[in-house]
All heavy atoms as an XYZ file, in Angstrom:
678
protein
N      -8.961    -30.460     -1.220
C      -9.200    -31.740     -0.757
C      -7.990    -32.360     -0.256
O      -6.830    -32.261     -0.786
C      -9.848    -32.652     -1.719
C     -10.270    -33.942     -1.288
S     -11.267    -34.890     -2.548
C     -12.716    -33.914     -2.591
N      -8.014    -33.104      0.866
C      -6.844    -33.780      1.512
C      -7.099    -35.315      1.576
O      -8.067    -35.766      1.946
C      -6.652    -33.190      2.889
C      -5.260    -33.493      3.477
C      -5.023    -32.739      4.740
C      -3.804    -33.004      5.366
N      -3.630    -32.204      6.622
N      -6.007    -35.973      0.978
C      -6.038    -37.432      0.900
C      -5.023    -38.077      1.889
O      -3.970    -37.548      2.021
C      -5.723    -37.936     -0.524
C      -6.464    -37.377     -1.522
C      -6.123    -36.258     -2.325
C      -7.668    -37.915     -1.902
C      -6.806    -35.711     -3.258
C      -8.494    -37.345     -2.892
C      -8.096    -36.348     -3.629
N      -5.437    -39.211      2.478
C      -4.436    -39.889      3.271
C      -4.332    -41.284      2.738
O      -5.270    -42.005      2.495
C      -5.020    -40.084      4.770
C      -4.168    -41.086      5.665
C      -2.765    -40.556      5.962
C      -4.985    -41.263      7.053
N      -2.997    -41.744      2.462
C      -2.676    -43.058      2.021
C      -2.071    -43.805      3.152
O      -1.003    -43.380      3.519
C      -1.805    -43.037      0.747
C      -1.523    -44.369      0.352
C      -2.434    -42.219     -0.378
N      -2.809    -44.841      3.740
C      -2.269    -45.549      4.828
C      -1.312    -46.564      4.545
O      -0.633    -46.991      5.505
C      -3.503    -46.105      5.659
O      -4.085    -47.151      4.877
C      -4.563    -45.096      6.028
N      -1.187    -47.068      3.350
C      -0.256    -48.064      2.921
C       1.195    -47.643      3.229
O       1.609    -46.492      2.922
C      -0.467    -48.476      1.559
C      -1.791    -49.122      1.034
C      -1.937    -49.134     -0.495
C      -1.728    -50.574      1.588
N       2.031    -48.552      3.751
C       3.459    -48.219      4.000
C       4.181    -48.088      2.738
O       3.718    -48.588      1.688
C       3.871    -49.350      4.861
C       2.935    -50.439      4.708
C       1.605    -49.920      4.243
N       5.299    -47.304      2.717
C       6.178    -47.266      1.663
C       6.580    -48.630      1.175
O       6.649    -49.602      1.950
C       7.484    -46.557      2.188
C       7.411    -45.205      2.415
C       8.782    -44.517      2.794
O       9.479    -45.219      3.433
O       8.966    -43.348      2.494
N       6.661    -48.752     -0.042
C       7.149    -50.078     -0.546
C       6.333    -50.458     -1.839
O       5.640    -49.708     -2.417
N       6.724    -51.722     -2.236
C       6.245    -52.229     -3.547
C       4.734    -52.327     -3.575
O       4.075    -52.036     -4.731
C       6.751    -53.625     -3.683
C       6.441    -54.341     -5.072
C       7.039    -55.741     -5.202
O       7.853    -56.121     -4.382
O       6.695    -56.255     -6.109
N       3.955    -52.717     -2.603
C       2.575    -52.844     -2.645
C       1.960    -51.417     -2.854
O       1.134    -51.207     -3.738
C       1.907    -53.413     -1.383
C       2.313    -54.846     -1.336
C       0.362    -53.335     -1.325
C       1.981    -55.645     -0.158
N       2.458    -50.426     -2.177
C       1.897    -49.099     -2.377
C       2.111    -48.578     -3.727
O       1.383    -48.053     -4.438
C       2.460    -48.127     -1.329
C       1.824    -46.665     -1.411
C       2.144    -45.821     -0.352
N       3.485    -45.231     -0.312
C       4.153    -44.505      0.577
N       3.429    -44.278      1.732
N       5.215    -43.934      0.320
N       3.412    -48.745     -4.179
C       3.732    -48.449     -5.566
C       2.955    -48.993     -6.658
O       2.667    -48.515     -7.741
C       5.178    -48.684     -5.770
C       6.203    -47.833     -4.851
O       5.681    -46.797     -4.270
O       7.373    -48.250     -4.766
N       2.449    -50.264     -6.301
C       1.563    -50.947     -7.335
C       0.299    -50.276     -7.481
O      -0.258    -50.195     -8.600
C       1.320    -52.538     -6.884
O       2.612    -53.148     -6.827
C       0.431    -53.122     -7.836
N      -0.259    -49.755     -6.425
C      -1.610    -49.210     -6.332
C      -1.557    -47.708     -6.836
O      -2.437    -47.084     -7.263
C      -2.321    -49.414     -5.156
C      -2.739    -50.810     -4.876
C      -2.099    -51.627     -3.991
C      -3.821    -51.336     -5.661
C      -2.475    -52.929     -3.668
C      -4.160    -52.603     -5.514
C      -3.575    -53.463     -4.616
N      -0.433    -47.027     -6.527
C      -0.284    -45.626     -6.715
C       0.849    -45.327     -7.614
O       2.041    -45.154     -7.262
C      -0.126    -44.826     -5.327
C      -1.284    -44.838     -4.485
C      -1.523    -45.904     -3.517
C      -2.328    -43.982     -4.605
C      -2.656    -45.952     -2.733
C      -3.528    -44.045     -3.851
C      -3.673    -45.136     -2.926
N       0.523    -45.311     -8.959
C       1.449    -45.073     -9.969
C       1.748    -43.583    -10.151
O       1.053    -42.743     -9.529
C       1.061    -45.567    -11.407
O      -0.158    -44.836    -11.664
C       0.658    -47.035    -11.304
N       2.829    -43.206    -10.773
C       3.105    -41.829    -11.061
C       1.921    -40.965    -11.587
O       1.577    -39.844    -11.251
C       4.410    -41.553    -11.862
C       5.567    -42.016    -11.155
C       6.843    -41.844    -12.063
C       8.012    -42.446    -11.288
N       9.320    -42.180    -12.122
N       1.319    -41.720    -12.506
C       0.102    -41.012    -13.189
C      -1.048    -40.836    -12.232
O      -1.573    -39.759    -12.179
C      -0.409    -41.885    -14.400
C      -1.600    -41.276    -15.095
C      -2.082    -42.169    -16.262
C      -3.242    -41.512    -16.842
N      -4.130    -42.495    -17.479
N      -1.301    -41.812    -11.402
C      -2.459    -41.728    -10.447
C      -2.004    -40.642     -9.293
O      -2.828    -39.902     -8.975
C      -2.693    -43.106     -9.770
C      -3.231    -44.017    -10.734
C      -3.157    -45.452    -10.308
O      -2.266    -45.907     -9.729
N      -4.273    -46.189    -10.702
N      -0.881    -40.636     -8.927
C      -0.422    -39.646     -7.972
C      -0.571    -38.240     -8.545
O      -1.066    -37.289     -7.871
C       1.009    -40.003     -7.488
C       1.120    -41.164     -6.811
C       1.656    -38.768     -6.643
C       2.613    -41.726     -6.589
N      -0.199    -38.037     -9.792
C      -0.352    -36.763    -10.362
C      -1.755    -36.348    -10.404
O      -2.150    -35.096    -10.230
C       0.331    -36.707    -11.800
N      -2.748    -37.223    -10.718
C      -4.093    -36.983    -10.853
C      -4.612    -36.581     -9.407
O      -5.382    -35.550     -9.262
C      -4.848    -38.192    -11.308
C      -4.644    -38.391    -12.801
C      -5.238    -39.743    -13.409
O      -5.723    -40.487    -12.522
O      -5.137    -39.870    -14.575
N      -4.193    -37.320     -8.410
C      -4.633    -37.012     -6.955
C      -4.068    -35.527     -6.494
O      -4.825    -34.839     -5.991
C      -4.172    -38.046     -5.901
C      -5.001    -39.323     -5.948
C      -4.372    -40.276     -5.021
C      -6.418    -39.127     -5.582
N      -2.856    -35.317     -6.931
C      -2.202    -34.057     -6.586
C      -2.985    -32.927     -7.286
O      -2.993    -31.782     -6.704
C      -0.743    -34.082     -6.875
C       0.142    -34.822     -5.997
C       1.542    -34.999     -6.422
O       1.922    -34.864     -7.586
O       2.406    -35.313     -5.556
N      -3.490    -33.109     -8.388
C      -4.176    -32.051     -9.085
C      -5.463    -31.737     -8.438
O      -6.053    -30.626     -8.502
C      -4.621    -32.492    -10.515
N      -5.990    -32.624     -7.504
C      -7.195    -32.425     -6.726
C      -6.945    -31.936     -5.386
O      -7.873    -31.390     -4.654
C      -7.990    -33.770     -6.631
C      -8.467    -34.362     -7.898
C      -9.090    -35.784     -7.777
C      -9.604    -33.382     -8.618
N      -5.793    -32.109     -4.844
C      -5.439    -31.736     -3.484
C      -4.111    -32.178     -3.071
O      -3.256    -32.602     -3.685
N      -3.999    -32.282     -1.641
C      -2.873    -32.671     -0.931
C      -2.891    -34.078     -0.681
O      -3.995    -34.621     -0.202
C      -2.639    -31.817      0.202
C      -1.547    -32.287      1.149
C      -1.604    -31.511      2.543
O      -2.450    -30.640      2.831
O      -0.667    -31.827      3.318
N      -1.805    -34.723     -0.787
C      -1.677    -36.277     -0.468
C      -0.826    -36.331      0.850
O       0.352    -35.880      0.879
C      -1.131    -37.054     -1.511
C      -1.750    -36.947     -2.778
C      -1.089    -38.483     -1.000
C      -1.171    -37.681     -3.992
N      -1.336    -36.951      1.894
C      -0.555    -37.313      3.066
C      -0.213    -38.669      3.008
O      -1.101    -39.624      2.833
C      -1.299    -36.966      4.318
C      -0.522    -37.337      5.509
C      -1.577    -35.464      4.284
N       1.191    -39.176      2.970
C       1.493    -40.497      2.874
C       1.871    -41.033      4.166
O       2.431    -40.356      4.966
C       2.673    -40.564      1.935
C       2.442    -40.092      0.534
C       2.691    -38.835     -0.043
C       1.950    -40.921     -0.593
N       2.283    -38.804     -1.293
C       1.921    -39.966     -1.674
C       1.394    -42.064     -0.694
C       1.344    -40.418     -2.933
C       0.922    -42.596     -1.930
C       0.913    -41.687     -3.008
N       1.644    -42.335      4.500
C       2.240    -43.028      5.645
C       3.753    -42.981      5.332
O       4.194    -43.636      4.340
C       1.759    -44.434      5.611
C       2.354    -45.330      6.687
O       3.223    -44.965      7.386
N       1.859    -46.529      6.914
N       4.434    -42.427      6.210
C       5.988    -42.314      5.906
C       6.674    -43.457      6.283
O       7.949    -43.481      6.142
C       6.298    -41.047      6.769
C       5.421    -41.155      8.034
C       4.093    -41.669      7.489
N       6.119    -44.379      6.959
C       6.836    -45.556      7.474
C       6.868    -46.763      6.486
O       6.055    -46.775      5.609
C       6.264    -46.018      8.804
C       6.160    -44.921      9.930
C       5.686    -45.216     11.238
C       4.704    -46.282     11.254
N       4.249    -46.659     12.621
N       7.698    -47.777      6.803
C       7.726    -48.925      5.964
C       6.765    -50.071      6.643
O       6.845    -51.256      6.175
C       9.204    -49.457      5.863
O       9.681    -49.773      7.122
N       6.044    -49.661      7.617
C       5.169    -50.638      8.293
C       3.699    -49.865      8.369
O       3.633    -48.705      8.171
C       5.609    -50.987      9.727
C       6.862    -51.789      9.679
C       5.777    -49.723     10.556
N       2.743    -50.635      8.784
C       1.356    -50.068      8.815
C       1.328    -49.081      9.966
O       2.057    -49.269     10.934
C       0.353    -51.053      8.888
C       0.168    -51.799      7.620
N      -0.721    -51.172      6.570
C       0.501    -52.984      7.103
C      -0.720    -51.990      5.527
N       0.025    -53.095      5.869
N       0.460    -48.040      9.872
C       0.173    -47.067     11.021
C      -0.487    -47.828     12.152
O      -1.346    -48.720     11.943
C      -0.603    -45.991     10.511
C      -0.092    -45.157      9.363
S      -1.263    -44.056      8.620
C      -0.803    -42.596      9.589
N      -0.026    -47.425     13.310
C      -0.728    -48.011     14.477
C      -2.044    -47.275     14.786
O      -2.291    -46.210     14.035
C       0.167    -47.840     15.736
C       1.464    -48.589     15.677
C       1.249    -50.105     15.756
O       0.328    -50.608     16.329
O       2.068    -50.832     15.063
N      -2.947    -47.801     15.629
C      -4.328    -47.234     15.718
C      -4.171    -45.732     16.166
O      -4.968    -44.942     15.544
C      -5.050    -48.000     16.806
C      -5.467    -49.324     16.282
O      -5.354    -49.604     15.086
O      -6.060    -50.076     17.045
N      -3.356    -45.369     17.031
C      -3.229    -44.020     17.425
C      -2.749    -43.060     16.364
O      -3.193    -41.966     16.229
C      -2.440    -43.954     18.742
C      -1.002    -44.366     18.656
O      -0.711    -45.296     17.751
O      -0.125    -43.974     19.342
N      -1.802    -43.589     15.657
C      -1.353    -42.718     14.469
C      -2.522    -42.543     13.388
O      -2.594    -41.477     12.855
C      -0.121    -43.467     13.815
C       1.108    -43.618     14.719
C       2.087    -44.561     14.090
O       1.760    -45.657     13.707
O       3.320    -44.096     14.020
N      -3.044    -43.569     13.100
C      -4.194    -43.598     12.185
C      -5.311    -42.681     12.608
O      -5.808    -41.798     11.837
C      -4.808    -44.970     11.975
C      -5.765    -45.322     10.739
C      -5.137    -44.734      9.526
C      -6.004    -46.735     10.683
N      -5.679    -42.735     13.953
C      -6.657    -41.825     14.420
C      -6.324    -40.330     14.343
O      -7.040    -39.420     13.875
C      -7.007    -42.137     15.834
C      -8.114    -41.337     16.440
C      -8.444    -41.890     17.931
C      -9.490    -40.976     18.524
N      -9.912    -41.612     19.825
N      -5.041    -40.109     14.653
C      -4.492    -38.694     14.533
C      -4.443    -38.260     13.052
O      -4.881    -37.054     12.791
C      -3.133    -38.559     15.238
N      -4.143    -39.096     12.201
C      -3.863    -38.708     10.806
C      -5.380    -38.418     10.200
O      -5.424    -37.655      9.240
C      -3.082    -39.824     10.097
N      -6.311    -39.031     10.576
C      -7.655    -38.976     10.025
C      -8.428    -37.633     10.366
O      -9.441    -37.374      9.893
C      -8.431    -40.186     10.352
C      -8.217    -41.412      9.741
C      -8.971    -42.569     10.442
C      -8.582    -41.376      8.303
N      -7.940    -36.900     11.300
C      -8.584    -35.813     11.840
C      -8.909    -34.724     10.822
O      -9.921    -34.065     10.911
C      -7.787    -35.172     13.029
C      -7.962    -35.989     14.304
C      -7.947    -35.316     15.491
C      -8.024    -36.021     16.697
N      -9.356    -36.335     17.153
N      -8.025    -34.569      9.758
C      -8.259    -33.394      8.865
C      -8.203    -33.876      7.499
O      -7.694    -33.193      6.645
C      -7.368    -32.220      9.194
C      -5.838    -32.667      9.018
O      -5.459    -33.837      9.000
O      -5.059    -31.648      8.914
N      -8.616    -35.049      7.100
C      -8.667    -35.553      5.756
C      -9.996    -35.835      5.221
O     -10.824    -36.051      5.970
C      -7.711    -36.851      5.632
C      -6.285    -36.637      5.952
C      -8.340    -38.028      6.352
N     -10.138    -35.708      3.917
C     -11.441    -35.832      3.236
C     -11.632    -37.342      2.785
O     -12.727    -37.809      2.830
C     -11.621    -34.870      2.050
C     -11.374    -33.415      2.486
O     -12.352    -32.972      3.211
O     -10.328    -32.767      2.172
N     -10.472    -37.857      2.383
C     -10.465    -39.206      1.744
C      -9.303    -40.064      2.340
O      -8.162    -39.557      2.477
C     -10.457    -39.128      0.185
C     -10.309    -40.461     -0.342
C     -11.483    -38.377     -0.354
N      -9.621    -41.143      2.742
C      -8.492    -42.193      3.152
C      -8.635    -43.385      2.276
O      -9.532    -43.921      1.889
C      -8.759    -42.480      4.709
C     -10.038    -43.287      4.897
C      -7.456    -43.384      5.098
N      -7.269    -43.703      1.779
C      -7.130    -44.914      1.061
C      -6.423    -46.032      2.003
O      -5.392    -45.715      2.515
C      -6.073    -44.611     -0.066
C      -6.725    -43.736     -1.158
C      -6.453    -42.453     -1.164
C      -7.526    -44.335     -2.061
C      -6.957    -41.638     -2.198
C      -8.108    -43.682     -3.184
C      -7.717    -42.246     -3.138
N      -7.126    -47.066      2.148
C      -6.659    -48.135      2.949
C      -6.244    -49.287      1.977
O      -6.498    -49.271      0.898
C      -7.645    -48.648      4.024
O      -8.819    -49.282      3.274
C      -8.120    -47.513      4.910
N      -5.701    -50.362      2.598
C      -5.242    -51.383      1.787
C      -4.927    -52.650      2.690
O      -5.181    -52.611      3.790
N      -4.343    -53.597      2.069
C      -4.048    -54.858      2.839
C      -3.290    -54.506      4.044
O      -2.329    -53.795      3.988
C      -3.200    -55.792      1.914
C      -4.086    -56.409      0.657
C      -5.268    -56.821      0.695
C      -3.578    -56.526     -0.608
N      -5.727    -57.231     -0.543
C      -4.667    -56.990     -1.399
C      -2.351    -56.103     -1.234
C      -4.480    -57.197     -2.718
C      -2.274    -56.386     -2.532
C      -3.244    -56.994     -3.240
N      -3.659    -55.100      5.226
C      -2.975    -54.918      6.356
C      -3.285    -53.656      7.279
O      -2.862    -53.519      8.391
N      -4.031    -52.784      6.630
C      -4.400    -51.501      7.393
C      -5.305    -51.958      8.493
O      -6.155    -52.752      8.408
C      -5.101    -50.487      6.400
O      -4.397    -50.117      5.343
C      -5.569    -49.257      7.156
N      -5.050    -51.314      9.736
C      -5.888    -51.701     10.840
C      -7.335    -51.321     10.539
O      -7.588    -50.369      9.636
C      -5.413    -50.835     12.054
C      -4.082    -51.303     12.607
N      -3.710    -51.402     13.882
C      -3.029    -51.909     11.903
C      -2.494    -51.774     13.978
N      -2.031    -52.164     12.817
N      -8.305    -52.067     11.087
C      -9.655    -51.719     10.891
C     -10.055    -50.353     11.297
O      -9.529    -50.005     12.450
C     -10.519    -52.683     11.617
C     -10.545    -54.180     11.086
C     -11.426    -55.094     11.832
C     -11.258    -56.509     11.108
N     -12.162    -57.377     11.881
N     -10.853    -49.757     10.565
C     -11.243    -48.327     10.954
C     -12.587    -48.423     11.854
O     -13.627    -48.279     11.358
C     -11.622    -47.587      9.700
C     -10.479    -47.310      8.740
C     -10.970    -46.452      7.510
C      -9.318    -46.596      9.408
N     -12.182    -48.661     13.039
C     -13.266    -48.799     14.069
C     -13.915    -47.511     14.469
O     -13.387    -46.451     14.080
C     -12.808    -49.501     15.385
O     -11.750    -48.542     15.916
C     -12.079    -50.827     15.080
N     -15.030    -47.509     15.052
C     -15.680    -46.310     15.564
C     -14.727    -45.414     16.280
O     -14.748    -44.206     16.183
N     -13.900    -46.057     17.183
C     -12.974    -45.389     17.960
C     -11.914    -44.576     17.096
O     -11.500    -43.431     17.347
C     -12.288    -46.198     19.037
C     -11.316    -45.527     19.979
C     -10.636    -46.495     20.929
O     -11.308    -47.386     21.381
O      -9.513    -46.229     21.211
N     -11.491    -45.257     16.089
C     -10.388    -44.719     15.249
C     -11.020    -43.512     14.434
O     -10.189    -42.516     14.210
C      -9.839    -45.782     14.308
C      -8.866    -46.734     15.225
C      -8.925    -45.243     13.255
C      -8.376    -47.889     14.500
N     -12.158    -43.651     13.801
C     -12.669    -42.611     13.006
C     -13.466    -41.521     13.909
O     -13.801    -40.505     13.264
C     -13.643    -43.210     11.862
C     -14.882    -43.780     12.507
C     -12.951    -44.034     11.011
C     -15.919    -44.177     11.479
N     -13.482    -41.670     15.143
C     -14.084    -40.662     16.037
C     -13.264    -39.384     15.826
O     -12.024    -39.463     15.981
C     -14.042    -41.218     17.412
C     -14.512    -40.217     18.511
C     -14.479    -40.829     19.769
O     -13.309    -40.952     20.351
O     -15.518    -41.100     20.395
N     -13.926    -38.348     15.559
C     -13.238    -36.989     15.369
C     -12.741    -36.724     13.972
O     -12.199    -35.646     13.713
N     -12.941    -37.658     13.008
C     -12.572    -37.500     11.696
C     -13.817    -36.797     10.994
O     -14.549    -37.464     10.047
C     -12.394    -38.900     11.046
N     -14.083    -35.699     11.417
C     -15.387    -34.936     10.960
C     -15.412    -34.505      9.550
O     -16.437    -34.321      8.835
C     -15.460    -33.657     11.825
C     -15.608    -33.975     13.270
O     -16.223    -34.981     13.583
O     -15.189    -33.167     14.140
N     -14.037    -34.381      8.846
C     -14.160    -34.024      7.403
C     -14.235    -35.236      6.554
O     -14.376    -35.067      5.260
C     -12.823    -33.284      7.212
C     -12.713    -31.841      7.838
C     -11.520    -31.089      7.576
C     -11.280    -30.903      6.079
N     -10.135    -30.214      5.755
N     -13.928    -36.430      7.069
C     -13.923    -37.632      6.238
C     -15.179    -37.927      5.503
O     -16.294    -37.995      6.111
C     -13.602    -38.853      7.127
C     -13.234    -40.181      6.513
C     -11.922    -40.107      5.640
C     -13.041    -41.331      7.607
N     -15.019    -37.981      4.098
C     -16.124    -38.221      3.256
C     -16.168    -39.493      2.642
O     -17.150    -40.098      2.145
C     -16.201    -37.110      2.144
C     -16.402    -35.674      2.646
C     -16.279    -34.770      1.558
C     -16.285    -33.326      2.057
N     -15.136    -32.933      2.825
N     -14.939    -40.139      2.408
C     -14.834    -41.369      1.636
C     -13.645    -42.317      2.221
O     -12.591    -41.774      2.569
C     -14.541    -41.041      0.157
C     -14.265    -42.292     -0.744
C     -15.571    -43.036     -0.923
C     -13.684    -41.794     -2.062
N     -13.989    -43.569      2.317
C     -12.953    -44.565      2.654
C     -12.785    -45.443      1.422
O     -13.835    -46.043      0.979
C     -13.352    -45.334      3.873
C     -12.302    -46.515      4.144
C     -13.512    -44.526      5.183
N     -11.763    -45.442      0.759
C     -11.464    -46.341     -0.407
C     -10.431    -47.292     -0.071
O      -9.355    -47.025      0.467
C     -11.012    -45.381     -1.571
N     -10.782    -48.537     -0.221
C      -9.958    -49.694     -0.067
C      -9.311    -50.187     -1.198
O     -10.018    -50.661     -2.198
C     -10.579    -50.763      0.684
C      -9.863    -51.966      1.132
N      -8.933    -51.897      2.287
C      -9.511    -53.188      0.539
C      -8.381    -52.985      2.456
N      -8.572    -53.729      1.368
N      -7.986    -50.084     -1.452
C      -7.398    -50.535     -2.716
C      -7.001    -52.009     -2.492
O      -6.438    -52.394     -1.389
C      -6.174    -49.709     -3.025
C      -6.627    -48.339     -3.425
C      -5.078    -49.661     -2.002
N      -7.096    -52.924     -3.454
C      -6.888    -54.233     -3.243
C      -8.041    -54.914     -2.585
O      -8.978    -54.226     -2.068
N      -7.896    -56.194     -2.438
C      -8.977    -56.975     -1.722
C      -8.900    -58.324     -1.737
O      -7.782    -58.824     -2.337
N      -9.665    -59.065     -1.168
C      -9.461    -60.519     -1.123
C     -10.867    -61.168     -0.761
O     -11.831    -60.421     -0.350
C      -8.601    -60.938      0.104
O      -8.392    -62.256      0.166
C      -8.976    -60.444      1.461
N     -10.931    -62.467     -0.966
C     -12.183    -63.174     -0.629
C     -12.071    -63.850      0.675
O     -13.010    -64.360      1.201
C     -12.490    -64.234     -1.699
C     -12.789    -63.677     -3.129
C     -11.289    -65.253     -1.736
N     -10.959    -63.607      1.203
C     -10.749    -64.154      2.639
C     -11.466    -63.344      3.760
O     -11.343    -62.142      3.550
C      -9.257    -64.158      2.971
C      -8.776    -64.608      4.241
C      -7.351    -64.612      4.386
C      -6.893    -64.995      5.773
N      -5.323    -64.930      5.915
N     -12.202    -64.028      4.602
C     -12.914    -63.120      5.517
C     -12.000    -62.436      6.555
O     -10.958    -62.765      6.738
C     -13.826    -64.067      6.301
C     -13.333    -65.546      6.034
C     -12.362    -65.342      4.751
């Protein structure tokens, strides 16, 4: 199984993905991390989604529009960490 974490490097990502949680995910498969300190642009996100089974999004992640997930044939789950009551 292949996971994509779209959250950029930094404190927010570290809050949601602790060492223990990372180890549990690694036991299930490969984790692909957003290597930047900013959110992925739409084209980067679209390319990264092409061969992943699960994507973890979070605050600030660009919306996963039909155009962005087009071609993400293996994608089985979109999991959003964090949330808000703000529309």
